[in-house]
Every structure is written in structure tokens, then in C-alpha cells.
ZADO-1210 file (C-alpha; in nm, 4 decimals, padded with zeros to 6 digits):
<atoms>
<atom x="-04.0063" y="-04.8937" z="-02.4248" code="MET" pos="1"/>
<atom x="-04.0529" y="-04.5224" z="-02.2691" code="ALA" pos="2"/>
<atom x="-03.7499" y="-04.3118" z="-02.3247" code="LYS" pos="3"/>
<atom x="-03.5036" y="-04.2732" z="-02.0576" code="ARG" pos="4"/>
<atom x="-03.4686" y="-03.8999" z="-01.9838" code="PRO" pos="5"/>
<atom x="-03.1282" y="-03.7693" z="-01.9346" code="LEU" pos="6"/>
<atom x="-03.0860" y="-03.6212" z="-01.5433" code="ILE" pos="7"/>
<atom x="-02.7738" y="-03.4253" z="-01.4806" code="GLY" pos="8"/>
<atom x="-02.6124" y="-03.4607" z="-01.1377" code="ILE" pos="9"/>
<atom x="-02.3605" y="-03.1823" z="-01.0408" code="PRO" pos="10"/>
<atom x="-02.0229" y="-03.3447" z="-00.8858" code="CYS" pos="11"/>
<atom x="-01.8291" y="-03.2838" z="-00.5867" code="ARG" pos="12"/>
<atom x="-01.4705" y="-03.1807" z="-00.5790" code="ILE" pos="13"/>
<atom x="-01.1777" y="-03.3201" z="-00.4125" code="ASP" pos="14"/>
<atom x="-00.9608" y="-02.9808" z="-00.4201" code="ALA" pos="15"/>
<atom x="-00.6161" y="-03.1586" z="-00.3015" code="GLY" pos="16"/>
<atom x="-00.6577" y="-03.4148" z="-00.5910" code="ARG" pos="17"/>
<atom x="-00.8044" y="-03.1632" z="-00.8613" code="ASP" pos="18"/>
<atom x="-01.0541" y="-03.4331" z="-00.9180" code="ARG" pos="19"/>
<atom x="-01.4482" y="-03.4437" z="-00.9691" code="PHE" pos="20"/>
<atom x="-01.6473" y="-03.7323" z="-00.8272" code="TYR" pos="21"/>
<atom x="-01.9764" y="-03.8284" z="-00.6667" code="LEU" pos="22"/>
<atom x="-02.0790" y="-04.1485" z="-00.4895" code="ARG" pos="23"/>
<atom x="-02.2685" y="-04.4195" z="-00.6772" code="LYS" pos="24"/>
<atom x="-02.5879" y="-04.3905" z="-00.4833" code="HIS" pos="25"/>
<atom x="-02.7394" y="-04.1108" z="-00.6929" code="TYR" pos="26"/>
<atom x="-02.6915" y="-04.2576" z="-01.0243" code="SER" pos="27"/>
<atom x="-02.8173" y="-04.6159" z="-00.9205" code="GLU" pos="28"/>
<atom x="-03.1291" y="-04.4967" z="-00.7493" code="ALA" pos="29"/>
<atom x="-03.1890" y="-04.2556" z="-01.0696" code="LEU" pos="30"/>
<atom x="-03.0982" y="-04.5379" z="-01.3380" code="PHE" pos="31"/>
<atom x="-03.3361" y="-04.7861" z="-01.1558" code="HIS" pos="32"/>
<atom x="-03.5973" y="-04.5526" z="-01.1402" code="ALA" pos="33"/>
<atom x="-03.5821" y="-04.5395" z="-01.5410" code="GLY" pos="34"/>
<atom x="-03.3705" y="-04.2236" z="-01.5565" code="GLY" pos="35"/>
<atom x="-03.0063" y="-04.2027" z="-01.7160" code="THR" pos="36"/>
<atom x="-02.7667" y="-04.0355" z="-01.4904" code="PRO" pos="37"/>
<atom x="-02.5280" y="-03.7947" z="-01.6260" code="VAL" pos="38"/>
<atom x="-02.2616" y="-03.6851" z="-01.3829" code="LEU" pos="39"/>
<atom x="-02.1473" y="-03.2920" z="-01.4480" code="LEU" pos="40"/>
<atom x="-01.8362" y="-03.1159" z="-01.3640" code="PRO" pos="41"/>
<atom x="-01.8224" y="-02.8044" z="-01.1835" code="LEU" pos="42"/>
<atom x="-01.7385" y="-02.5392" z="-01.4427" code="ILE" pos="43"/>
<atom x="-01.9028" y="-02.2070" z="-01.3294" code="PRO" pos="44"/>
<atom x="-01.9716" y="-02.0541" z="-01.6397" code="GLU" pos="45"/>
<atom x="-02.3093" y="-01.9365" z="-01.7623" code="LYS" pos="46"/>
<atom x="-02.2906" y="-02.0794" z="-02.1265" code="ILE" pos="47"/>
<atom x="-02.1651" y="-02.4161" z="-01.9804" code="TYR" pos="48"/>
<atom x="-02.5217" y="-02.4342" z="-01.7874" code="ALA" pos="49"/>
<atom x="-02.7392" y="-02.3118" z="-02.0703" code="GLU" pos="50"/>
<atom x="-02.5651" y="-02.6091" z="-02.3094" code="GLU" pos="51"/>
<atom x="-02.5983" y="-02.8480" z="-02.0357" code="LEU" pos="52"/>
<atom x="-02.9665" y="-02.7779" z="-01.9221" code="VAL" pos="53"/>
<atom x="-03.0761" y="-02.7571" z="-02.2984" code="ARG" pos="54"/>
<atom x="-02.9638" y="-03.1040" z="-02.3670" code="GLY" pos="55"/>
<atom x="-03.0604" y="-03.2578" z="-02.0568" code="LEU" pos="56"/>
<atom x="-03.4523" y="-03.3398" z="-01.9194" code="ASP" pos="57"/>
<atom x="-03.3846" y="-03.2473" z="-01.5496" code="ALA" pos="58"/>
<atom x="-03.1210" y="-03.1633" z="-01.2841" code="ILE" pos="59"/>
<atom x="-03.0575" y="-03.3221" z="-00.9735" code="LEU" pos="60"/>
<atom x="-02.8513" y="-03.0827" z="-00.7126" code="ILE" pos="61"/>
<atom x="-02.6769" y="-03.3446" z="-00.5082" code="SER" pos="62"/>
<atom x="-02.5142" y="-03.3299" z="-00.1531" code="GLY" pos="63"/>
<atom x="-02.1843" y="-03.1576" z="-00.0982" code="SER" pos="64"/>
<atom x="-01.8820" y="-03.1741" z="00.1501" code="ASN" pos="65"/>
<atom x="-01.9309" y="-02.8288" z="00.1621" code="SER" pos="66"/>
<atom x="-02.1334" y="-02.5386" z="00.2978" code="ASP" pos="67"/>
<atom x="-02.3254" y="-02.2677" z="00.1022" code="VAL" pos="68"/>
<atom x="-02.1209" y="-01.9394" z="00.1197" code="ASP" pos="69"/>
<atom x="-02.3037" y="-01.7168" z="00.3822" code="PRO" pos="70"/>
<atom x="-02.2563" y="-01.3996" z="00.1975" code="HIS" pos="71"/>
<atom x="-02.4844" y="-01.5401" z="-00.0510" code="ARG" pos="72"/>
<atom x="-02.7571" y="-01.4764" z="00.1949" code="TYR" pos="73"/>
<atom x="-02.6229" y="-01.1773" z="00.3652" code="GLY" pos="74"/>
<atom x="-02.4637" y="-01.3394" z="00.6550" code="GLN" pos="75"/>
<atom x="-02.1022" y="-01.3296" z="00.8251" code="GLU" pos="76"/>
<atom x="-01.9690" y="-01.6782" z="00.8676" code="PRO" pos="77"/>
<atom x="-02.0699" y="-01.8666" z="01.1685" code="HIS" pos="78"/>
<atom x="-01.7505" y="-02.0070" z="01.3844" code="PRO" pos="79"/>
<atom x="-01.8775" y="-02.3701" z="01.2885" code="LYS" pos="80"/>
<atom x="-01.9446" y="-02.2947" z="00.9413" code="ILE" pos="81"/>
<atom x="-01.7727" y="-02.5900" z="00.7074" code="GLY" pos="82"/>
<atom x="-01.5728" y="-02.5452" z="00.4061" code="SER" pos="83"/>
<atom x="-01.6696" y="-02.3054" z="00.1479" code="VAL" pos="84"/>
<atom x="-01.6395" y="-02.4209" z="-00.2407" code="VAL" pos="85"/>
<atom x="-01.7167" y="-02.1241" z="-00.4718" code="THR" pos="86"/>
<atom x="-01.6724" y="-02.3658" z="-00.7756" code="ARG" pos="87"/>
<atom x="-01.9627" y="-02.5777" z="-00.6276" code="ARG" pos="88"/>
<atom x="-02.1959" y="-02.2659" z="-00.5473" code="ASP" pos="89"/>
<atom x="-02.1474" y="-02.0954" z="-00.8840" code="GLU" pos="90"/>
<atom x="-02.2080" y="-02.4197" z="-01.1045" code="THR" pos="91"/>
<atom x="-02.5231" y="-02.4934" z="-00.9032" code="ASP" pos="92"/>
<atom x="-02.6518" y="-02.1518" z="-00.9035" code="LEU" pos="93"/>
<atom x="-02.5909" y="-02.1472" z="-01.3056" code="PHE" pos="94"/>
<atom x="-02.7718" y="-02.4564" z="-01.3381" code="LEU" pos="95"/>
<atom x="-03.0778" y="-02.3359" z="-01.1021" code="LEU" pos="96"/>
<atom x="-03.0934" y="-02.0317" z="-01.3378" code="ASP" pos="97"/>
<atom x="-03.1295" y="-02.2510" z="-01.6451" code="GLU" pos="98"/>
<atom x="-03.3641" y="-02.4911" z="-01.4895" code="VAL" pos="99"/>
<atom x="-03.6085" y="-02.2488" z="-01.3915" code="PHE" pos="100"/>
<atom x="-03.5946" y="-02.0338" z="-01.7146" code="ARG" pos="101"/>
<atom x="-03.6606" y="-02.3510" z="-01.8808" code="ALA" pos="102"/>
<atom x="-03.8974" y="-02.4836" z="-01.6161" code="ARG" pos="103"/>
<atom x="-03.7531" y="-02.8440" z="-01.5949" code="LYS" pos="104"/>
<atom x="-03.7780" y="-03.0814" z="-01.3264" code="PRO" pos="105"/>
<atom x="-03.5527" y="-03.0195" z="-01.0273" code="LEU" pos="106"/>
<atom x="-03.4812" y="-03.2279" z="-00.7376" code="LEU" pos="107"/>
<atom x="-03.2411" y="-03.1023" z="-00.4422" code="GLY" pos="108"/>
<atom x="-03.0920" y="-03.3230" z="-00.1890" code="ILE" pos="109"/>
<atom x="-02.9270" y="-03.1963" z="00.1052" code="CYS" pos="110"/>
<atom x="-02.7012" y="-02.9303" z="00.0166" code="PHE" pos="111"/>
<atom x="-02.9120" y="-02.9049" z="-00.2999" code="GLY" pos="112"/>
<atom x="-03.2193" y="-02.7978" z="-00.1029" code="VAL" pos="113"/>
<atom x="-03.0174" y="-02.5635" z="00.0742" code="GLN" pos="114"/>
<atom x="-02.8808" y="-02.3730" z="-00.2362" code="ILE" pos="115"/>
<atom x="-03.2428" y="-02.4169" z="-00.3854" code="LEU" pos="116"/>
<atom x="-03.3626" y="-02.2003" z="-00.0633" code="ASN" pos="117"/>
<atom x="-03.0690" y="-01.9609" z="-00.0903" code="VAL" pos="118"/>
<atom x="-03.0903" y="-01.9054" z="-00.4888" code="TYR" pos="119"/>
<atom x="-03.4580" y="-01.8194" z="-00.4347" code="LEU" pos="120"/>
<atom x="-03.3962" y="-01.5572" z="-00.1318" code="GLY" pos="121"/>
<atom x="-03.3980" y="-01.7776" z="00.1732" code="GLY" pos="122"/>
<atom x="-03.1262" y="-01.8121" z="00.4661" code="THR" pos="123"/>
<atom x="-02.9883" y="-02.1005" z="00.6248" code="LEU" pos="124"/>
<atom x="-02.8941" y="-02.2036" z="00.9942" code="TRP" pos="125"/>
<atom x="-02.5168" y="-02.2190" z="00.9285" code="GLN" pos="126"/>
<atom x="-02.4430" y="-02.4757" z="01.2361" code="ASP" pos="127"/>
<atom x="-02.7892" y="-02.6325" z="01.3636" code="VAL" pos="128"/>
<atom x="-02.6539" y="-02.7827" z="01.6925" code="GLU" pos="129"/>
<atom x="-02.5409" y="-02.4527" z="01.7924" code="SER" pos="130"/>
<atom x="-02.7562" y="-02.2285" z="01.6790" code="GLN" pos="131"/>
<atom x="-03.1255" y="-02.3936" z="01.7179" code="VAL" pos="132"/>
<atom x="-03.2793" y="-02.4512" z="02.0461" code="LYS" pos="133"/>
<atom x="-03.2655" y="-02.8305" z="02.1637" code="GLN" pos="134"/>
<atom x="-03.2196" y="-02.9646" z="01.8205" code="PRO" pos="135"/>
<atom x="-03.2467" y="-03.3365" z="01.7402" code="VAL" pos="136"/>
<atom x="-02.9287" y="-03.5142" z="01.6257" code="LYS" pos="137"/>
<atom x="-02.8851" y="-03.4257" z="01.2653" code="HIS" pos="138"/>
<atom x="-02.5550" y="-03.5575" z="01.2051" code="GLU" pos="139"/>
<atom x="-02.6021" y="-03.9377" z="01.2640" code="GLN" pos="140"/>
<atom x="-02.3357" y="-04.1772" z="01.3508" code="THR" pos="141"/>
<atom x="-02.5543" y="-04.4812" z="01.2873" code="ALA" pos="142"/>
<atom x="-02.5207" y="-04.6826" z="00.9899" code="MET" pos="143"/>
<atom x="-02.5824" y="-04.4476" z="00.6992" code="GLU" pos="144"/>
<atom x="-02.9280" y="-04.6496" z="00.5730" code="ASP" pos="145"/>
<atom x="-03.0728" y="-04.5911" z="00.9125" code="TYR" pos="146"/>
<atom x="-03.3745" y="-04.3801" z="00.9578" code="ARG" pos="147"/>
<atom x="-03.2767" y="-04.1706" z="01.2767" code="SER" pos="148"/>
<atom x="-03.5429" y="-03.9212" z="01.3303" code="HIS" pos="149"/>
<atom x="-03.8952" y="-03.8463" z="01.2788" code="THR" pos="150"/>
<atom x="-04.0234" y="-03.5776" z="01.0237" code="ILE" pos="151"/>
<atom x="-04.3920" y="-03.4506" z="00.9856" code="ARG" pos="152"/>
<atom x="-04.5274" y="-03.4267" z="00.6291" code="ILE" pos="153"/>
<atom x="-04.7624" y="-03.1373" z="00.5411" code="LYS" pos="154"/>
<atom x="-05.0992" y="-03.2866" z="00.4128" code="PRO" pos="155"/>
<atom x="-05.2222" y="-03.2318" z="00.0304" code="ARG" pos="156"/>
<atom x="-04.8384" y="-03.1571" z="-00.0512" code="SER" pos="157"/>
<atom x="-04.6295" y="-03.3494" z="-00.3196" code="LEU" pos="158"/>
<atom x="-04.4402" y="-03.5037" z="-00.0665" code="LEU" pos="159"/>
<atom x="-04.7593" y="-03.6404" z="00.1117" code="HIS" pos="160"/>
<atom x="-04.9037" y="-03.7759" z="-00.1943" code="ARG" pos="161"/>
<atom x="-04.5907" y="-03.9817" z="-00.2409" code="LEU" pos="162"/>
<atom x="-04.5697" y="-04.0693" z="00.1107" code="ALA" pos="163"/>
<atom x="-04.9271" y="-04.1501" z="00.2122" code="GLN" pos="164"/>
<atom x="-04.8841" y="-04.0488" z="00.5646" code="GLN" pos="165"/>
<atom x="-04.7826" y="-03.7337" z="00.7462" code="THR" pos="166"/>
<atom x="-04.5262" y="-03.8909" z="00.9434" code="GLN" pos="167"/>
<atom x="-04.2266" y="-04.1098" z="00.8712" code="THR" pos="168"/>
<atom x="-03.8559" y="-04.1338" z="00.9683" code="ARG" pos="169"/>
<atom x="-03.5285" y="-04.0436" z="00.7499" code="VAL" pos="170"/>
<atom x="-03.1833" y="-04.0454" z="00.7632" code="ASN" pos="171"/>
<atom x="-02.9920" y="-03.7444" z="00.8615" code="SER" pos="172"/>
<atom x="-02.6422" y="-03.6151" z="00.7460" code="PHE" pos="173"/>
<atom x="-02.5996" y="-03.2232" z="00.7804" code="HIS" pos="174"/>
<atom x="-02.5128" y="-02.9486" z="00.9941" code="HIS" pos="175"/>
<atom x="-02.6854" y="-02.6455" z="00.8146" code="GLN" pos="176"/>
<atom x="-03.0336" y="-02.6520" z="00.7286" code="ALA" pos="177"/>
<atom x="-03.3058" y="-02.3836" z="00.6008" code="ILE" pos="178"/>
<atom x="-03.3561" y="-02.0738" z="00.8234" code="GLN" pos="179"/>
<atom x="-03.6012" y="-01.8524" z="00.6455" code="LYS" pos="180"/>
<atom x="-03.7734" y="-02.0402" z="00.3340" code="VAL" pos="181"/>
<atom x="-03.7451" y="-01.8333" z="00.0331" code="ALA" pos="182"/>
<atom x="-04.0910" y="-01.6689" z="-00.0754" code="PRO" pos="183"/>
<atom x="-04.1748" y="-01.8803" z="-00.3671" code="SER" pos="184"/>
<atom x="-04.1073" y="-02.1971" z="-00.1543" code="LEU" pos="185"/>
<atom x="-04.3344" y="-02.3745" z="00.0999" code="VAL" pos="186"/>
<atom x="-04.2120" y="-02.5910" z="00.3702" code="ALA" pos="187"/>
<atom x="-04.3649" y="-02.9356" z="00.3492" code="VAL" pos="188"/>
<atom x="-04.1908" y="-03.1177" z="00.5904" code="ALA" pos="189"/>
<atom x="-04.0128" y="-03.0623" z="00.9161" code="GLU" pos="190"/>
<atom x="-03.8513" y="-03.2333" z="01.2173" code="SER" pos="191"/>
<atom x="-03.9516" y="-03.2456" z="01.5802" code="SER" pos="192"/>
<atom x="-03.7132" y="-02.9319" z="01.6318" code="ASP" pos="193"/>
<atom x="-03.8878" y="-02.7337" z="01.3969" code="GLY" pos="194"/>
<atom x="-03.5931" y="-02.7754" z="01.0997" code="ILE" pos="195"/>
<atom x="-03.7205" y="-02.7721" z="00.7587" code="VAL" pos="196"/>
<atom x="-03.7134" y="-03.0605" z="00.5885" code="GLU" pos="197"/>
<atom x="-03.8518" y="-03.0422" z="00.2674" code="ALA" pos="198"/>
<atom x="-03.9802" y="-02.7790" z="00.0483" code="VAL" pos="199"/>
<atom x="-04.1735" y="-02.7379" z="-00.2961" code="GLU" pos="200"/>
<atom x="-04.2663" y="-02.4371" z="-00.4956" code="LEU" pos="201"/>
<atom x="-04.5379" y="-02.2620" z="-00.3602" code="ARG" pos="202"/>
<atom x="-04.7046" y="-02.1807" z="-00.7024" code="LYS" pos="203"/>
<atom x="-04.5475" y="-02.4060" z="-00.9716" code="PRO" pos="204"/>
<atom x="-04.5358" y="-02.2677" z="-01.3020" code="ARG" pos="205"/>
<atom x="-04.6796" y="-02.5147" z="-01.5723" code="GLN" pos="206"/>
<atom x="-04.6746" y="-02.7917" z="-01.3148" code="GLY" pos="207"/>
<atom x="-04.2973" y="-02.7706" z="-01.2984" code="GLN" pos="208"/>
<atom x="-04.1562" y="-03.0345" z="-01.0661" code="PHE" pos="209"/>
<atom x="-03.9480" y="-02.8906" z="-00.7770" code="VAL" pos="210"/>
<atom x="-03.8761" y="-03.0768" z="-00.4653" code="LEU" pos="211"/>
<atom x="-03.6005" y="-03.0328" z="-00.2159" code="GLY" pos="212"/>
<atom x="-03.5476" y="-03.2708" z="00.0604" code="VAL" pos="213"/>
<atom x="-03.3015" y="-03.2265" z="00.3659" code="GLN" pos="214"/>
<atom x="-03.2213" y="-03.6083" z="00.3863" code="TRP" pos="215"/>
<atom x="-03.0587" y="-03.8524" z="00.1571" code="HIS" pos="216"/>
<atom x="-03.3178" y="-04.0797" z="-00.0343" code="PRO" pos="217"/>
<atom x="-03.0658" y="-04.2058" z="-00.2755" code="GLU" pos="218"/>
<atom x="-02.9061" y="-04.3946" z="00.0575" code="ILE" pos="219"/>
<atom x="-03.1114" y="-04.7055" z="00.1141" code="GLY" pos="220"/>
<atom x="-03.3281" y="-04.6572" z="-00.1637" code="TRP" pos="221"/>
<atom x="-03.3341" y="-05.0233" z="-00.2538" code="GLU" pos="222"/>
<atom x="-03.5316" y="-05.0959" z="00.0849" code="THR" pos="223"/>
<atom x="-03.7057" y="-04.7640" z="00.1530" code="ASP" pos="224"/>
<atom x="-04.0484" y="-04.7194" z="-00.0543" code="GLU" pos="225"/>
<atom x="-04.0839" y="-04.3347" z="-00.0161" code="LEU" pos="226"/>
<atom x="-03.7439" y="-04.3017" z="-00.1505" code="SER" pos="227"/>
<atom x="-03.8254" y="-04.5199" z="-00.4594" code="GLN" pos="228"/>
<atom x="-04.1170" y="-04.3105" z="-00.5049" code="LYS" pos="229"/>
<atom x="-03.9359" y="-03.9852" z="-00.4755" code="ILE" pos="230"/>
<atom x="-03.6947" y="-04.1019" z="-00.7802" code="PHE" pos="231"/>
<atom x="-03.9753" y="-04.2378" z="-00.9717" code="THR" pos="232"/>
<atom x="-04.1928" y="-03.9510" z="-00.9810" code="HIS" pos="233"/>
<atom x="-03.9024" y="-03.7421" z="-01.0371" code="PHE" pos="234"/>
<atom x="-03.8024" y="-03.9363" z="-01.3506" code="VAL" pos="235"/>
<atom x="-04.1429" y="-03.9522" z="-01.4759" code="GLU" pos="236"/>
<atom x="-04.1499" y="-03.5735" z="-01.4673" code="ALA" pos="237"/>
<atom x="-03.8220" y="-03.5681" z="-01.6258" code="ALA" pos="238"/>
<atom x="-03.9467" y="-03.7783" z="-01.8981" code="ARG" pos="239"/>
<atom x="-04.2469" y="-03.5632" z="-01.9625" code="ASN" pos="240"/>
<atom x="-04.0410" y="-03.2686" z="-01.9914" code="SER" pos="241"/>
<atom x="-03.8662" y="-03.4380" z="-02.2615" code="ALA" pos="242"/>
<atom x="-04.1796" y="-03.4874" z="-02.4986" code="LYS" pos="243"/>
</atoms>
């Protein structure tokens, strides 16, 4: 039986109750794809990130109930920015440092793709609804597993190889999004209003797996083929990195 790779997932923080937590969907999707999920407390220390990444085979940067601090990409806060959790930002940034140093697989989901873009030098729309002209609804109010809007996928990208089509529909639970794509990333999917929905490395080093998606493939993965393929491919990349 193939070894199950260890995949770290940063938790969220409930500051009012001083507790770390993460919804079950991430762990279940990874486990059923063949990985072993490891939930990571938010400890913003470099040595902590070094030791974690050394012992893990890959990192999944999860969604968050917070927004990336706009000062990290050279902007002042917009009136509609949400909460900023410095502990979350700093922990993720230390983890990203180590992931790229060790060239281990990385999957970023929602907040995860946003902080990946900021880490690599990009910027964010702080509030899509008020800053983007004629946006579609990106904070859906339908059932969580409802795929609420369409995305267009760039041919010959990794995401295209997984989706096997240039258009699909995804769920959507965000009010921020990528504005300027970081120089080392390339946008590989967008919604009809031009919002970036997925990014990959422009020039992967030694075949490093890096994929960031703005939607939540962990929600409804049980019945969504693309979600299953994303997690299966990510876990396989983690397994290969452990060899």
C-alpha cells in the first residue's frame, strides 16, 4: 500500500474564545484522496514553520474568516475590509517561505490563494462588490455545495488538464480577490467579470506543484469530479515529494 503523505493545514482562530479550529471538509477531502491531514496551530514563528515543513510532505493553505492585511501589499484599508488577523497572516507567510525553500507541493484555497499572491508580490481587491465594475455575486447565499458562477479555464494549464474542459461552474464564498497577479504566477481561470479564479506558477522549479483556487473544492468534493481530481493530484504530488 502506498504511503500516505502528511499534509499540513493551518487552522483558523476564534480570538474571542482563544481556540484554533478548522471545518471538517478539508481533512475529509484530503484523507479520501489518499493523504493524512495534519491540523496546524497558528504560531507565527520562523523556527516553527521550518520544523513543520521539514516533517510534512505538503501544505494546504486553507480559507480564513479574515482578510490579508492590506499594508502587506502597499495599500491602506478599504472601508469594507473585513477583520485582519496578524497571527494568521504571519503563520501562513512563514509556511510559504519554507514551502518554496523546500520546493514542496502547495495548494491554496480562497484566502490561501490570496495570501500566496501577496507573498509573491501581487495585490488584492479589498472588496470586489464595491471595487470591481459589474461583478457577479462572489459571496453566494445558496447552499454551500451549489456551484453558483462560471469560470473560464486557460488551455494547457494544470487546471485544464484536471478539468478536461475550458469552462465549468464553482461555488463562491469571498469578498476579496486577486487584483494584480504576482510576477511569478499566471492566472489560469477567471470568472465572467474578470476576477482571477485560479493561479499556477509561471515557471515551476523542479516540477513543484503550486495551485491556488479562489473557490472551495473541499465543499461538495464528494460529488464534484474536478474537486476530486484537484485533491488526488495534490496528494500524489505530496507522495512523490516524500520519496
